[in-house]
N, C-alpha and C positions, 0 to 999 in steps of 0.2 A: 308237417310239410308233405304235400302231395308229390308223388313221383312224377317226373316228366312223362308226357304221353308216350314217348318212345320206349319208356321202361316198364310200362304197365303190363306188358305181355310176357314178362319173365321175372323171376325172383332172384335178386342179387344175393349170393351167399358168401363170397369172399372178394375182397378188393385190396390190393396193395401195389406197391410200385412195380412189382415183377409180373403180376398176373391178375386176372379177374375170373370169377366163376359165376355162372348163372344157371338157373333151372327153369325149364318150361316143359310141361307135360312129363313124359318119361325120359327126358334128355338132359344131360349135363353139357353145358357149353363152357369151354375154357379158352382164355386168350392169354398167350404167353408173349410178354413184351420185352423183358430183360432177361433175368436169370430164370432158369428152369430148375426149381428146387424140389428135392425129395420130400420135404415136409408138405409142400403144396400137393404133390401127387398122393401122399398118404391121406391128406384131408379129402382129396377127390375120391379115393377108394372108399372112405367112410360114407361120403355122400352117395356114391353109386350103390353101396350096400343098402342104405336107407331107401333109395329109390326102388331098388329091386324088391324090397318088402312091400312097397306100395304098388308096384307094377311087375307082377311075377312073369308076365309075358316077355319081359326084357327091357333093357335100358340102352339108350343110344348115347354116345359121347362124341361131340364135335369139338376139335381143338383147332385153334388158329395160332400158328407160330409167326409172329410179326418179323419183318425184315431186320429189325434191330435186336432180336433176341440173341442171347449168348448161348452157345452150345452147352447142353447139360453136362454136369460132372458125373463121375462114375456112380455116386449114390443116387442121383436123379435118374440115370439110365437104368439102374437096377429097379428102382421104384416104377419106372415106365413099363418094364417087362412084367413086374408083379401085377400092375394095374391091368394089363392085357388079359391076365388069366382069371379075372373075376368072373364067376359064373353068371352074375347078373347082367353082364354086358352082352348085347345082341349085335350091335353095330358100332363101329369106332372109326373115326377118321382124323387125319392130320392135314391141314391146309397151310401152305406157304405160298403167298402170292407174289413173291419177288420174281425178278426176271434175270436172265443171264446165267453164267456158269455157277456162281455161288448158290443161287436159288435152286438150280437143278441139282446141285450137290446136296443141299438140305433135304430136298424131296427124295433123292436116291437113298440117303442115309436113313430117313424115316421109313421108306419102303423096305429096306434091308432089315431094319430093326423089327418091323412087323413080321417079315418072313422068318427071321431067326427066332423070334419069340414063340412062334407057332400057336397063336391064339385060337380059341375055339369059336370066336365071334367073327362075323364078317368085318373086314377092315379095308381101308383104302387111303391113298394119299392123293391130294388134289393141288392143282396150281391156281384154282380160283374158288372163292367161297361159293359162288353159284353152283359149280359142278359138285361140290361137297353137299350142298343143300339138296340138290336133285337126287344125289345118291342116297342121302338119309331119308328123303321123302319116300323113296321106293321101299327102303327097309322098314320104315314106319308103317306103311300100308300093309306089308307082310305081317306085321304084329297086330293089325286091326286098328291102327291109329290113322287119322286122316289129315295130318299136318302137311301142307304142301311146301314146295321148295321156297316159295316167296316168303312164307311165314318163318321157316327155319333160317333162311338167310337174314331176314330182318332182325331176328333176335340176336344172332351173332354180331351183326353190324351195330345194333344198339349197345351191346355189351362192349364192343370195341370203342365206340364213341364215348361211352361213360368212362372207360379207362383213360382215354386220351384227355378228356376234360379234367379228370381228377389229377392226372400226372402228365401235364403238358411238356415238361422240361426234358423228357427222355426221348431218345430217338435220333 
């Protein structure tokens, strides 16, 4: 069975009711829709290490936390901090596109977690996927990669659509 046209520009590596992971070039894309689990972060760390072996200049990580995502438990928060310290990661972001007080709180908590984790990589928190994609495109260029924001955003959106198609009943 051929992959839909929208999926041909990334490799799907994980998909379950809680999240999806995809790879394109030297970047890992993660979509969190329900629970944020430590085991999913551990798997993400393994993927980043493998990508780092293939791309020694560095790996990018783009995460989207959907508005219906449940806050992570303590083990997931610990894994999140450990993830941040992987030497392979060059740039790392979290995007939460919700609006209002709750969404602002989610972004503030993510920004505080980034600051407290004191990662070695460039990191940022965004309110739109487009701003995250633009930020990553600049970091990619610094690494000698030429993926533009439109391509980065389209990969994240395609991964999101795939997750919603597979698990439509959540949210």
